C-alpha positions as CSV (number, residue, x, y, z in Angstrom):
1,M,-13.1,16.1,11.3
2,A,-12.7,12.3,11.9
3,V,-13.9,12.8,15.5
4,V,-17.0,14.7,14.3
5,I,-17.8,11.9,11.9
6,G,-17.4,9.4,14.6
7,A,-19.8,11.2,16.9
8,S,-22.4,11.4,14.2
9,L,-22.0,7.7,13.5
10,D,-22.5,7.0,17.2
11,R,-25.8,8.8,17.2
12,C,-26.8,7.1,14.0
13,F,-26.3,3.6,15.3
14,L,-27.5,4.3,18.8
15,A,-30.7,5.5,17.2
16,G,-31.1,2.2,15.4
17,A,-30.5,3.4,11.8
18,P,-31.2,0.7,9.2
19,A,-28.5,-2.0,9.0
20,K,-28.4,-5.5,7.7
21,P,-26.9,-8.7,9.2
22,L,-23.5,-9.1,7.6
23,R,-23.2,-12.9,8.0
24,D,-25.2,-14.3,5.1
25,R,-25.5,-11.2,2.9
26,L,-21.7,-10.7,2.6
27,L,-20.9,-14.3,2.0
28,F,-23.6,-14.8,-0.5
29,R,-22.7,-11.7,-2.4
30,F,-19.1,-12.8,-2.8
31,S,-20.0,-16.3,-3.8
32,K,-21.3,-14.7,-6.9
33,K,-18.6,-12.0,-7.5
34,L,-15.3,-13.7,-6.7
35,P,-13.4,-16.2,-8.8
36,M,-14.1,-19.9,-8.1
37,S,-11.1,-20.3,-5.8
38,Q,-12.1,-17.3,-3.7
39,S,-15.7,-18.4,-3.6
40,A,-14.7,-21.8,-2.3
41,T,-12.5,-20.2,0.3
42,T,-15.3,-17.9,1.4
43,N,-17.7,-20.8,2.2
44,R,-15.1,-23.1,3.7
45,G,-15.7,-23.8,7.4
46,V,-18.1,-20.9,8.0
47,S,-21.3,-22.7,8.5
48,S,-20.4,-24.2,11.9
49,I,-20.0,-20.8,13.5
50,R,-22.8,-18.8,11.9
51,A,-25.2,-19.3,14.8
52,A,-22.6,-18.0,17.2
53,L,-21.9,-14.7,15.6
54,I,-23.9,-11.6,16.6
55,T,-25.4,-10.1,13.4
56,N,-28.1,-7.9,14.7
57,P,-26.8,-4.2,14.8
58,D,-29.3,-3.5,17.7
59,D,-27.2,-5.8,19.9
60,F,-24.3,-3.3,19.7
61,Q,-23.6,0.2,21.0
62,V,-20.9,2.2,19.2
63,G,-18.5,4.3,21.3
64,R,-15.7,6.7,20.5
65,F,-13.6,6.8,17.3
66,V,-10.3,5.2,18.0
67,G,-8.3,5.5,14.8
68,S,-7.9,4.6,11.2
69,Y,-5.5,2.9,8.8
70,G,-5.1,2.0,5.2
71,F,-3.1,-0.2,3.0
72,M,-0.4,0.2,0.4
73,N,-0.6,-1.7,-3.0
74,I,2.6,-3.2,-4.3
75,T,3.6,-2.5,-7.9
76,S,7.2,-4.0,-7.8
77,Y,9.2,-6.1,-5.4
78,S,12.7,-5.9,-3.9
79,S,15.0,-8.9,-4.0
80,F,13.8,-10.5,-0.8
81,Q,10.2,-9.3,-0.9
82,S,7.8,-11.3,1.2
83,G,4.2,-10.4,1.6
84,G,2.0,-8.3,-0.6
85,F,0.2,-5.7,1.5
86,Q,1.4,-3.1,4.1
87,I,-0.6,-1.5,6.9
88,I,-0.5,2.2,7.4
89,S,-2.0,3.3,10.7
90,S,-2.9,6.6,12.2
91,A,-4.7,8.4,15.1
92,G,-2.7,6.6,17.8
93,Y,-4.3,3.2,17.5
94,A,-1.1,1.8,15.9
95,S,2.3,3.1,14.9
96,D,2.4,5.7,12.3
97,E,5.5,4.2,10.8
98,M,5.6,1.8,7.9
99,E,7.6,-0.8,9.8
100,R,7.2,-3.6,7.3
101,L,7.7,-1.8,4.1
102,R,9.6,-4.2,1.9
103,I,9.0,-2.8,-1.6
104,Q,10.4,-0.5,-4.2
105,D,7.3,1.0,-5.7
106,V,4.0,1.4,-4.0
107,G,0.6,3.1,-4.5
108,E,-1.8,4.0,-1.7
109,G,-4.8,1.8,-1.7
110,Q,-8.3,3.3,-1.6
111,V,-9.4,1.1,1.3
112,K,-9.4,3.2,4.5
113,I,-10.5,1.3,7.6
114,R,-11.9,3.1,10.7
115,L,-11.9,1.7,14.2
116,Y,-14.4,2.4,17.0
117,E,-14.8,1.2,20.6
118,G,-18.1,-0.2,21.6
119,R,-19.9,-2.9,23.6
120,V,-22.6,-5.5,23.4
121,I,-25.8,-4.2,25.0
122,Q,-28.1,-7.3,24.9
123,G,-27.9,-11.0,24.6
124,P,-25.7,-13.6,26.3
125,L,-22.6,-11.4,25.8
126,K,-24.2,-8.2,27.2
127,G,-21.5,-5.9,28.5
128,T,-18.7,-7.3,26.5
129,R,-16.3,-4.6,25.2
130,V,-15.7,-4.7,21.4
131,I,-13.6,-3.0,18.8
132,F,-15.4,-2.3,15.5
133,K,-13.4,-2.5,12.3
134,V,-15.3,-0.6,9.6
135,Y,-14.7,-1.3,5.9
136,P,-16.0,1.4,3.6
137,G,-18.7,0.6,1.1
138,Q,-18.0,0.0,-2.6
139,R,-18.6,3.7,-3.5
140,S,-15.5,4.8,-1.6
141,G,-13.6,1.6,-1.2
142,G,-14.4,-0.2,-4.3
143,I,-14.9,-4.0,-4.6
144,E,-11.5,-4.5,-2.8
145,A,-13.0,-3.3,0.4
146,D,-15.8,-5.8,0.3
147,M,-13.4,-8.5,-0.7
148,M,-11.2,-7.7,2.3
149,A,-14.1,-7.7,4.7
150,A,-15.4,-11.0,3.4
151,N,-12.0,-12.6,3.6
152,E,-11.4,-11.4,7.1
153,L,-14.9,-12.5,8.2
154,N,-14.3,-15.9,6.7
155,A,-10.8,-16.4,8.1
156,H,-11.9,-15.7,11.6
157,A,-15.1,-17.8,11.3
158,F,-13.0,-20.7,10.0
159,L,-10.4,-20.4,12.7
160,Q,-13.1,-20.2,15.4
161,S,-15.2,-23.0,14.0
162,D,-14.0,-25.5,16.6
163,P,-15.0,-24.2,20.1
164,K,-12.8,-26.8,21.7
165,S,-9.7,-25.5,20.0
166,I,-9.8,-21.7,20.1
167,C,-6.4,-20.1,20.1
168,Q,-6.0,-17.3,22.6
169,N,-3.3,-15.6,20.4
170,I,-5.8,-14.7,17.7
171,Q,-8.3,-11.9,18.0
172,T,-11.8,-13.1,18.5
173,L,-14.6,-12.1,16.1
174,L,-18.0,-11.7,17.8
175,G,-20.1,-10.7,14.8
176,G,-20.8,-8.0,12.3
177,F,-23.4,-6.2,10.1
178,E,-23.7,-4.1,7.0
179,T,-25.1,-0.6,7.1
180,K,-27.5,0.9,4.6
181,T,-24.6,2.7,2.9
182,G,-22.8,-0.7,2.3
183,E,-20.2,-0.4,5.0
184,Q,-19.1,-3.6,6.6
185,W,-18.8,-3.5,10.4
186,L,-16.8,-6.3,12.0
187,A,-17.0,-6.6,15.8
188,F,-14.1,-8.1,17.7
189,R,-13.7,-8.7,21.4
190,N,-11.7,-5.8,22.8
191,D,-8.8,-7.6,24.6
192,G,-6.5,-4.6,24.3
193,S,-6.0,-1.3,22.4
194,Y,-2.2,-1.4,22.1
195,S,-0.1,-3.0,19.4
196,A,3.4,-4.3,19.4
197,A,4.3,-1.1,17.5
198,D,2.9,1.0,20.3
199,Y,4.9,-1.0,22.9
200,A,8.1,-0.5,21.0
201,K,7.5,3.2,20.6
202,V,6.7,3.7,24.4
203,S,9.8,1.6,25.3
204,S,12.2,3.5,23.1
205,E,10.8,6.9,24.3
206,A,11.2,5.8,27.9
207,I,14.9,5.0,27.2
208,S,15.4,8.5,25.6
209,K,13.7,10.2,28.6
210,D,15.9,8.3,31.1
211,L,19.1,9.2,29.2
212,A,18.0,12.9,28.9
213,N,17.4,13.0,32.6
214,G,20.7,11.4,33.3
215,A,18.9,8.6,35.1
216,Q,21.1,5.8,33.8
217,K,24.1,7.2,35.6
218,L,22.2,7.2,38.9
219,W,20.6,3.8,38.7
220,N,21.7,1.0,41.0
221,P,23.5,-1.5,38.7
222,F,21.1,-4.3,40.1
223,E,18.1,-2.1,39.3
224,L,19.3,-1.5,35.8
225,E,19.9,-5.2,35.3
226,L,16.4,-6.0,36.5
227,K,14.9,-3.5,34.2
228,I,16.7,-5.0,31.2
229,K,15.7,-8.5,32.2
230,R,12.1,-7.4,32.4
231,K,12.3,-6.0,28.9
232,R,13.8,-9.2,27.6
233,W,11.1,-11.3,29.1
234,F,8.3,-9.0,27.9
235,V,9.7,-9.1,24.3
236,L,10.1,-12.9,24.5
237,K,6.6,-13.4,25.7
238,L,5.2,-11.1,23.0
239,L,7.1,-12.9,20.3
240,N,6.1,-16.3,21.6
241,G,2.4,-15.3,21.6
242,A,2.6,-13.9,18.0
243,I,4.4,-17.0,16.7
244,N,2.0,-19.3,18.5
245,G,-1.0,-17.6,16.8
246,L,0.8,-18.0,13.5
247,A,1.5,-21.7,14.2
248,Y,-2.2,-22.2,14.9
249,M,-3.2,-20.6,11.6
250,H,-0.7,-22.7,9.7
251,D,-1.8,-25.9,11.4
252,H,-5.3,-25.0,10.2
253,D,-4.3,-24.2,6.6
254,R,-4.4,-20.4,6.9
255,L,-1.7,-17.8,6.1
256,H,-1.6,-14.4,7.7
257,Q,0.1,-12.4,4.9
258,S,0.2,-9.0,6.7
259,L,2.1,-9.8,9.9
260,G,3.9,-6.9,11.5
261,P,4.2,-4.8,14.7
262,A,0.8,-3.2,14.0
263,S,-0.9,-6.5,13.5
264,V,-0.2,-7.8,17.0
265,V,-2.6,-6.5,19.6
266,L,-1.6,-6.5,23.3
267,N,-3.6,-6.4,26.5
268,T,-0.7,-4.5,28.3
269,I,2.5,-2.7,27.5
270,V,3.7,-2.7,31.1
271,E,6.9,-4.8,31.2
272,S,6.5,-5.8,34.8
273,D,3.1,-7.3,33.9
274,A,4.7,-9.7,31.4
275,A,3.1,-12.7,33.2
276,Y,-0.3,-11.4,32.2
277,L,0.6,-10.4,28.6
278,V,-1.5,-12.1,25.9
279,P,-0.5,-11.1,22.3
280,R,-3.2,-11.6,19.7
281,L,-2.9,-11.6,15.9
282,R,-5.3,-9.4,14.0
283,D,-5.7,-8.0,10.5
284,L,-6.6,-11.1,8.6
285,A,-8.0,-9.3,5.6
286,F,-5.3,-10.8,3.4
287,S,-5.3,-14.3,4.9
288,V,-5.0,-17.1,2.4
289,D,-6.5,-20.6,2.5
290,I,-3.7,-23.1,1.8
291,G,-5.8,-26.2,2.1
292,L,-4.9,-28.6,-0.8
293,S,-8.4,-28.3,-2.3
294,S,-8.0,-24.5,-2.5
295,L,-4.4,-24.7,-3.9
296,G,-5.6,-26.8,-6.8
297,T,-7.8,-24.0,-8.1
298,G,-6.8,-20.7,-9.6
299,P,-5.5,-17.8,-7.4
300,G,-8.0,-15.5,-5.6
301,L,-7.8,-11.8,-6.2
302,L,-6.2,-11.2,-2.8
303,S,-3.5,-13.9,-3.2
304,E,-2.3,-13.2,-6.7
305,G,0.9,-11.5,-5.5
306,L,1.8,-14.4,-3.2
307,W,1.4,-17.1,-5.9
308,H,3.3,-14.9,-8.4
309,R,6.2,-14.8,-6.0
310,A,5.9,-18.5,-5.4
311,S,6.0,-19.3,-9.1
312,A,9.1,-17.1,-9.5
313,A,10.7,-19.0,-6.6
314,G,10.0,-22.3,-8.4
315,A,7.1,-23.4,-6.3
316,S,4.3,-24.5,-8.7
317,A,2.9,-27.8,-7.4
318,P,0.2,-27.5,-4.7
319,L,2.5,-28.8,-1.9
320,E,5.3,-26.6,-3.0
321,K,3.0,-23.6,-3.1
322,R,1.8,-24.4,0.4
323,A,5.4,-24.7,1.7
324,Y,6.2,-21.3,0.0
325,G,3.2,-19.6,1.6
326,I,4.2,-20.8,5.1
327,A,7.8,-19.8,4.5
328,D,6.5,-16.4,3.4
329,D,4.7,-15.9,6.7
330,I,7.8,-17.0,8.5
331,Y,9.9,-14.4,6.7
332,E,7.4,-11.7,7.9
333,A,7.6,-13.1,11.4
334,G,11.4,-12.9,11.2
335,L,11.2,-9.2,10.4
336,L,8.8,-8.8,13.3
337,F,11.4,-10.6,15.5
338,A,14.1,-8.2,14.3
339,Y,11.9,-5.2,15.0
340,L,11.2,-6.4,18.6
341,A,14.8,-7.3,19.2
342,F,16.0,-3.8,18.3
343,V,13.5,-1.0,18.6
344,P,12.4,-1.5,22.2
345,F,16.0,-1.7,23.3
346,C,17.2,1.6,21.6
347,E,16.5,5.3,22.0
348,A,13.7,6.8,20.0
349,G,14.7,7.5,16.5
350,V,17.8,5.3,16.5
351,T,16.3,2.7,14.2
352,D,13.0,1.4,12.9
353,G,11.6,-1.5,11.0
354,L,12.3,-0.1,7.6
355,S,15.9,0.8,8.5
356,L,16.5,-2.7,9.9
357,Q,15.0,-4.3,6.8
358,R,17.2,-2.3,4.5
359,L,20.2,-3.1,6.7
360,F,19.6,-6.8,6.6
361,E,18.3,-7.2,3.0
362,S,20.1,-4.6,1.0
363,T,23.3,-3.8,2.9
364,F,24.2,-7.3,4.1
365,Q,22.1,-9.4,1.7
366,L,20.7,-11.3,4.7
367,D,24.1,-12.2,6.0
368,L,23.4,-11.7,9.7
369,V,26.9,-12.6,10.9
370,A,28.1,-9.5,9.0
371,A,25.1,-7.5,10.2
372,R,26.0,-8.3,13.8
373,E,29.5,-7.0,13.4
374,Y,28.1,-3.7,12.0
375,C,25.6,-3.4,14.9
376,L,28.2,-4.2,17.5
377,A,30.2,-1.2,16.4
378,D,27.2,1.1,17.1
379,D,27.0,1.8,20.9
380,R,23.3,2.8,20.5
381,L,22.5,-0.8,19.5
382,T,24.4,-2.4,22.3
383,E,21.4,-3.8,24.3
384,A,19.8,-5.2,21.2
385,V,23.0,-7.0,20.2
386,K,23.4,-8.3,23.8
387,F,19.8,-9.6,23.6
388,L,20.4,-11.6,20.4
389,D,23.8,-12.7,21.7
390,L,22.2,-14.6,24.6
391,G,22.9,-18.4,24.5
392,E,26.0,-17.9,22.4
393,G,24.2,-16.1,19.7
394,A,20.9,-18.1,19.8
395,G,18.9,-15.0,18.8
396,W,21.0,-14.4,15.7
397,E,20.9,-18.1,14.9
398,L,17.1,-18.1,14.9
399,L,16.8,-14.8,13.1
400,Q,19.1,-16.0,10.4
401,A,17.0,-19.2,9.9
402,M,13.7,-17.2,9.7
403,L,15.2,-14.8,7.2
404,S,16.9,-17.4,5.0
405,P,17.0,-16.3,1.3
406,D,16.0,-19.9,0.5
407,F,12.4,-20.3,1.5
408,R,12.9,-24.1,1.8
409,Q,15.4,-23.5,4.6
410,R,13.1,-21.5,6.8
411,P,11.7,-23.3,9.9
412,I,8.0,-23.7,10.4
413,A,6.3,-21.8,13.2
414,N,6.2,-24.8,15.6
415,T,9.9,-25.3,15.1
416,V,10.5,-21.6,15.9
417,L,8.6,-22.0,19.2
418,K,10.9,-24.9,20.2
419,H,14.1,-23.0,19.5
420,R,16.2,-22.5,22.6
421,F,16.0,-18.8,22.3
422,M,12.2,-18.9,22.3
423,T,11.8,-21.4,25.2
424,G,13.7,-19.0,27.5
425,S,16.2,-21.7,28.5
426,I,19.1,-19.5,27.6
427,F,17.9,-17.0,30.2
């Protein structure tokens, strides 16, 4: 059914069905509907990039339906909960697992996002491949859908506002428009259709296939060693790119707030092509402005959960809230690190993000020294443990710091990038 709908949409837009430029309409609408803090955030830094965005729907051509995903709303939090929204993906575009589920009780959100391939067919960027991210109109998605679309548009516009300082590790917004039915179509440059979750899945399935065929027993020891080294370098390059994108956001007063394996898009998942790998952060619908002028106002509707957790942790002053928000993103990045350190190095089905999180948070209460001893006793996790053991346990050391129960003890993103495990010096 989804493919049929996608085909009809293709015909609709190729035929030039009525659509409106998204740029000013969406921003203006939300300057009236959202609380003052959200309104200020929406207008912050957008004006400098307005002229650069493509807002005429006739400039685009919509291609095939790629996939869809939704979000889960949190109703209660676990002891070490960090982050308020979870991405649930389907149709092969991203993992169908809830890798970053860190909650006790959830409810499925009503916002269902569709993805389409496409391209620019006229203007200076003619021929550029794009990925359309389609937010439903208020009839089906409610005001939350429009809020998310407006927030994502604004976050990208702000982060792209300085053409001399564009981060290659963040997905590039090219434009967008609103359809007659109220759907918000955001167009991003198509720099890859894979995610970190897709890579981990393919890697683990390849290991299972090799073991099933008995290939491991036949491999030349040097060939096996080379294969493992390639995997380590690929994972390290992937993690560096994701953290670099996060560091750029934090340096520009933005939080990600939905970071996970499905939120990192890759241009390749071939490990031997690690030199050409460019990871890019996407899914900025829940991004939060942590500029001091914004922190001094009331919470926006999309950031209420974050600031509730900050208050519970004793962070109430603007600078304390800012530090908490950054540490919250780092915790999410730590869970991403754990996912990439384990899942690609294990057979399919041995572990996943949710299992790892439960292991670290619930079973061992974020004591990774004890968690390591547990993992060491499981032969199926051997390569993951060896990876983190490099440099006399440098990987475990970094992971422990990023997942520290005390948010004040977590390193900032730039410090993570300088850690000896991340620089590759231990290799």
